[in-house]
N, C-alpha and C positions, 0 to 999 in steps of 0.2 A: 297331841293329835289336834292337825289344822281343819277347819272346817272353812269351807269356802263358801260365799255368797254365789248361789246358782245362776244368777242371772248375767252378774259379772264374769263369771268363769266361762260360761259359756259364750257369751259376747268375746272376752277375751281369745278364746280358742278359735271361733271363728275367724275373729280378726288374723291372728297368727297363721291360721290357714289360707285365708285370701292373700296374706302380704308374701306367704310362701309360694304360692303359684303365680306372684304376679312378675312381670316381665318389664325391664327399662320401659317407663311411659314418656310418650310425647304427647303435645298437646292433642292431637288425632287420636291416639289409642288410649286415654284415660276411659277407664269404666268405673260406673259406681259399685260400690262394695255394699251388698246387700246384708244386714244382720237380723236375726232372728229372736225373739224374745221367748224363752221355753220355760214354762212352769207347770205346776200340776194340773192346770186346766187342759194342757197339751198331752199330758200323760205320764209327766215324771211322776217316780212313785214316792218322792219324800224330797223336800226343799233342801235338807242337809246333805251336800255333796262333799264327799270325803276326797274323793281324786276322780281325776278325768284323763281319758287319752282318746286316740284315734288309731285304729286297727289299718292294717294295710289293704282292706277292701273299703275303708272309708268310713265306717260305722264308728260313731262317736260312742264310747262307754262311760259311764257314770257310775261310781260306786258311792251307794246311799246308805243311811241306816235302815232302809226297809226294803232292799232288793239291789239288784244289780240291774241297770236299765241301759240298753241298747237304743241309741237313737241314728235312723236311717236318713235324716233329711226332711222325712215326712212324718214318721211316727216311731213313738217308744214300744219296745218290747221289752217287758219287767220279769226277769228271771228271781225265783226266790226259793227257799227250802221248802222241801216237801218230804216228810217224814215217810211217805209210801213209796219215793223214788232215791233209790241210793246214788243215782247219778246227777240228782239237784246240789244246789248249794248247799254247803254245810250250815249256813246260817243266814239270815237275812241281811244283817248287818256287814257291809263290805268296807273296809278301809283303805285299801289300797290296790293298785292295778298295775300289771305287768304283762310284758309280752316276750314270751322267749324267743331264741333264735330260729324257732320254725314257725313262727307268726301265731303261736297259742297264747290266748289270754289266760 
């Protein structure tokens, strides 16, 4: 199982997203690329990120050892196992993320 450095993973993902949205640049149309450093202080549930992906709505999902985190560009929402809720995660540890053909995580 591969563990990613959170900072480098998020930076790489943001860079890929920025490059994917880029159009051929001329000297007049060059825009600076903005990078955000995300960590526990910003609400990430755990620093060991096992997988990362972006869904069709633009949310960044991070599978961690202490919950499933959704980042909307401003803040994190953390999903965890709740024994009283049968619809919650089966376990707090997430290791891989996939989106099916219907866009469901």
